[in-house]
C-alpha positions in Angstrom: -63.4 -138.2 232.2 -66.4 -140.5 232.9 -65.5 -142.7 230.0 -62.1 -143.4 231.5 -63.8 -144.4 234.8 -66.3 -146.6 233.0 -63.4 -148.3 231.2 -61.7 -149.0 234.5 -64.9 -150.4 236.0 -65.6 -152.6 233.0 -62.1 -153.9 232.8 -62.0 -154.6 236.6 -65.3 -156.4 236.1 -63.5 -158.9 233.8 -61.3 -159.9 236.7 -63.8 -159.7 239.6 -66.9 -161.1 238.0 -70.3 -159.9 239.2 -68.7 -157.4 241.7 -69.5 -154.1 239.9 -70.8 -152.5 243.1 -67.7 -153.5 245.1 -65.4 -152.1 242.3 -67.4 -148.8 242.1 -67.2 -148.3 245.9 -63.5 -149.0 245.9 -62.9 -146.5 243.1 -65.1 -143.9 244.9 -63.0 -144.4 248.0 -59.8 -143.7 246.1 -61.3 -140.7 244.2 -62.3 -139.3 247.6 -58.7 -139.7 248.8 -59.6 -142.1 251.5 -58.5 -145.5 252.6 -60.4 -148.8 252.2 -60.9 -151.7 254.6 -62.2 -155.0 253.1 -63.5 -157.4 255.7 -64.4 -160.9 254.5 -63.5 -164.5 254.6 -60.2 -165.7 253.0 -60.4 -166.6 249.3 -63.2 -164.3 248.1 -60.9 -161.9 246.2 -59.8 -159.2 248.6 -56.1 -159.3 247.4 -57.2 -159.6 243.8 -59.2 -156.5 244.1 -56.2 -154.5 245.4 -54.0 -155.9 242.6 -56.6 -155.0 240.0 -57.0 -151.4 241.1 -53.2 -150.9 241.4 -52.7 -152.3 237.8 -55.5 -150.5 236.1 -54.8 -147.1 237.8 -51.1 -147.3 237.1 -50.1 -147.0 240.7 -46.8 -148.1 242.3 -47.9 -151.0 244.5 -46.5 -152.7 247.7 -48.0 -155.5 249.7 -47.4 -155.9 253.5 -48.3 -159.2 254.9 -49.3 -158.6 258.5 -48.3 -161.2 261.1 -48.3 -161.5 264.9 -44.5 -160.9 265.1 -44.4 -157.8 262.9 -42.7 -154.7 264.1 -43.5 -151.1 263.2 -40.0 -150.8 261.5 -41.1 -153.6 259.1 -43.7 -151.2 257.8 -42.1 -147.7 258.1 -38.5 -148.6 257.4 -35.3 -148.5 259.4 -32.2 -146.4 259.8 -28.9 -148.2 259.2 -25.5 -146.9 260.3 -23.2 -146.3 257.3 -19.6 -146.8 258.4 -18.3 -145.1 255.3 -20.2 -141.9 255.9 -20.3 -142.3 259.7 -24.0 -141.5 259.8 -27.4 -143.2 259.9 -29.2 -143.6 256.6 -33.0 -144.2 256.4 -34.1 -147.1 254.3 -37.8 -146.7 253.5 -40.2 -149.5 254.2 -43.0 -150.8 252.0 -45.4 -148.1 253.2 -43.6 -145.8 250.6 -45.8 -146.7 247.7 -48.9 -145.1 246.0 -51.1 -148.1 246.8 -50.3 -150.1 249.9 -52.0 -153.4 250.6 -52.1 -154.1 254.3 -53.0 -157.8 254.0 -54.7 -159.4 257.0 -54.1 -156.3 259.1 -55.8 -157.7 262.1 -53.3 -160.6 262.3 -50.8 -158.1 263.7 -50.5 -156.7 267.2 -51.9 -153.3 268.0 -48.3 -151.9 268.1 -47.7 -152.9 264.5 -51.2 -151.7 263.4 -50.6 -148.3 264.9 -47.6 -147.8 262.6 -50.1 -147.0 259.8 -52.0 -144.4 261.8 -49.7 -141.4 261.0 -49.2 -142.5 257.4 -53.0 -142.8 256.8 -53.9 -139.5 258.5 -50.9 -137.2 257.8 -49.6 -139.0 254.7 -46.1 -138.9 256.2 -44.1 -141.1 258.6 -41.7 -140.2 261.4 -38.6 -142.3 262.0 -35.8 -141.4 264.4 -37.1 -137.8 264.8 -37.2 -137.2 261.0 -40.4 -136.8 259.0 -40.6 -138.4 255.6 -43.4 -137.5 253.1 -45.3 -140.3 251.3 -45.9 -140.4 247.6 -49.0 -138.9 245.9 -51.5 -140.3 245.6 -51.3 -142.4 248.7 -54.0 -145.1 249.2 -54.2 -147.9 251.7 -56.3 -151.0 251.1 -56.4 -153.1 254.2 -57.9 -156.6 254.4 -59.0 -158.3 257.5 -60.6 -161.6 258.4 -63.8 -161.8 260.5 -63.0 -161.3 264.2 -64.3 -164.8 265.1 -61.4 -166.4 263.3 -58.3 -167.6 265.2 -55.4 -165.2 265.6 -57.0 -161.9 265.1 -56.6 -158.6 267.0 -59.6 -156.2 266.6 -58.7 -152.8 265.1 -59.3 -150.0 267.7 -62.0 -147.4 266.9 -59.3 -144.8 266.3 -57.9 -146.8 263.5 -61.2 -148.0 262.1 -62.1 -144.3 261.8 -59.1 -143.7 259.5 -60.7 -145.8 256.9 -63.1 -143.9 254.7 -65.0 -147.1 253.8 -65.3 -150.7 255.0 -66.8 -153.1 252.5 -67.4 -156.9 252.2 -66.9 -158.7 248.9 -69.1 -161.7 249.4 -69.5 -165.0 247.5 -69.9 -164.8 243.7 -73.3 -165.6 242.2 -73.5 -169.0 240.5 -72.9 -167.8 236.9 -69.9 -165.8 237.9 -68.5 -168.6 240.0 -68.8 -171.0 237.0 -66.8 -168.6 234.8 -64.2 -168.5 237.5 -64.0 -172.2 237.8 -63.7 -172.8 234.1 -61.7 -169.7 233.1 -58.1 -168.8 233.2 -56.2 -167.6 236.2 -57.3 -164.1 236.9 -53.9 -162.8 237.8 -52.4 -164.0 234.5 -55.4 -162.4 232.8 -54.8 -159.1 234.7 -51.2 -158.8 233.4 -52.4 -158.7 229.8 -54.8 -155.8 230.5 -53.6 -152.3 229.9 -53.8 -149.6 232.6 -56.9 -147.5 232.2 -55.6 -144.4 233.9 -52.3 -142.8 234.9 -51.3 -140.8 237.9 -52.0 -137.4 236.2 -55.5 -138.3 235.2 -56.2 -139.8 238.6 -55.0 -136.7 240.4 -57.2 -134.6 238.1 -60.2 -136.7 239.0 -59.5 -136.4 242.7 -59.5 -132.6 242.3 -62.7 -132.7 240.3 -64.4 -134.5 243.2 -63.9 -131.5 245.4 -65.8 -129.3 243.0 -68.9 -131.6 242.7 -71.8 -129.4 243.9 -73.7 -130.3 247.1 -77.1 -128.5 247.5 -78.2 -127.1 250.8 -81.0 -129.7 250.9 -78.4 -132.5 250.6 -76.4 -130.9 253.4 -79.5 -130.9 255.5 -80.0 -134.6 254.7 -76.5 -135.3 255.8 -76.8 -133.4 259.0 -80.2 -135.1 259.7 -78.5 -138.5 259.5 -75.7 -137.3 261.9 -78.2 -135.9 264.3 -80.4 -139.0 264.3 -77.4 -141.2 265.4 -76.6 -138.7 268.2 -80.2 -138.5 269.5 -81.3 -142.1 269.0 -80.9 -144.7 271.8 -80.1 -147.4 269.2 -76.5 -146.3 269.0 -73.8 -146.3 271.7 -72.5 -142.9 270.4 -73.4 -140.7 267.4 -71.4 -140.2 264.2 -68.6 -137.6 264.4 -68.0 -134.6 262.1 -65.3 -136.7 260.4 -68.0 -139.3 259.5 -70.0 -136.5 258.0 -67.1 -135.4 255.9 -66.5 -139.0 254.8 -70.2 -139.3 253.7 -70.0 -136.1 251.7 -66.7 -136.8 250.0 -67.8 -140.4 249.2 -71.1 -139.2 247.8 -69.3 -136.6 245.6 -67.0 -139.3 244.2 -70.0 -141.6 243.6 -71.7 -138.8 241.7 -68.6 -138.3 239.5 -68.5 -142.0 238.7 -72.2 -141.8 237.7 -71.3 -138.9 235.4 -73.0 -136.1 237.3 -71.6 -132.8 238.6 -73.9 -132.6 241.6 -74.8 -135.0 244.5 -78.3 -136.6 244.6 -79.8 -138.3 247.7 -79.3 -141.7 246.0 -75.6 -141.0 245.9 -75.5 -140.5 249.6 -77.6 -143.7 250.2 -75.3 -145.7 247.8 -72.2 -145.0 249.9 -73.8 -144.9 253.4 -73.4 -148.5 254.4 -69.7 -148.5 253.4 -68.9 -145.1 255.1 -70.8 -145.4 258.4 -71.3 -149.2 259.0 -67.9 -149.5 260.8 -68.5 -146.3 262.8 -71.8 -147.3 264.3 -72.1 -149.4 267.4 -75.4 -150.6 268.8 -76.2 -150.0 272.5 -76.8 -153.6 273.3 -75.3 -157.0 272.3 -76.3 -157.9 268.7 -75.3 -160.4 266.1 -73.2 -159.5 263.0 -76.4 -159.9 260.9 -78.2 -157.4 263.1 -75.2 -155.0 262.9 -75.5 -155.1 259.1 -79.1 -153.8 259.4 -78.1 -150.8 261.5 -77.5 -148.7 258.4 -80.7 -149.8 256.7 -82.6 -148.8 259.8 -80.8 -145.5 259.8 -81.8 -144.8 256.2 -85.4 -145.7 256.9 -85.6 -143.4 259.9 -84.3 -140.2 258.2 -86.6 -138.9 255.5 -85.2 -138.0 252.1 -85.4 -134.3 251.2 
């Protein structure tokens, strides 16, 4: 099973050069059955990452381009009256896919953003009083531009909390960027690569994540992290139990990717910035650079068991 994961990571690394950590975090998020938020500048590979994961994992893929005039029905779907049958028939929207790319999600109004809330949490949508189940697996990758850019609507805390992880991609290092500049188009290259997994294997791996062992000492470490955020004056409010579950599920998935059947402290530390960075708020006004250091300060404050 680990050989299949390694093959996916290596193949994805041929498309996103020098971004192994980003690929592994994204894969861990999917294996933990969570949703991923990628926040970075335009043009660094956010959409390419989503395309790559969908292709290599053999998932049915849909992209939704969020705009300021978007309506919830553009995401969920709409009921259309059929004259012949004299009844309304529901036409599913693009959210009915195994991997949904919500591109530039913070370009849309909060009303349109909220259309994803039920889908992400309940894995179903309700339209005209009827509930429609979403396909399995169901995975949302949302991208957003930094909030200082023109035309953005900040995601509310309730929706941020629906994302298991938030990650940046960052600029490529010089050697990788040279290969990008002189190489072929990455999307054309991706079409020639075979899928590394199928839905059955992916579902089996997601089930295996649940059975990864977590020792009592690791649970103590996780709870110590949660308790520190609740008792410290550095944070506006502490991490919730949902954040604790996100940390554990992500650490289990990371351990599986690393080929282990139990979680180690370094697994928890590897996923901590991605799982709690968007859930922590400092008590005072701080810069984005200072916000990035909040998690590092948290890891230094809580001793490793």
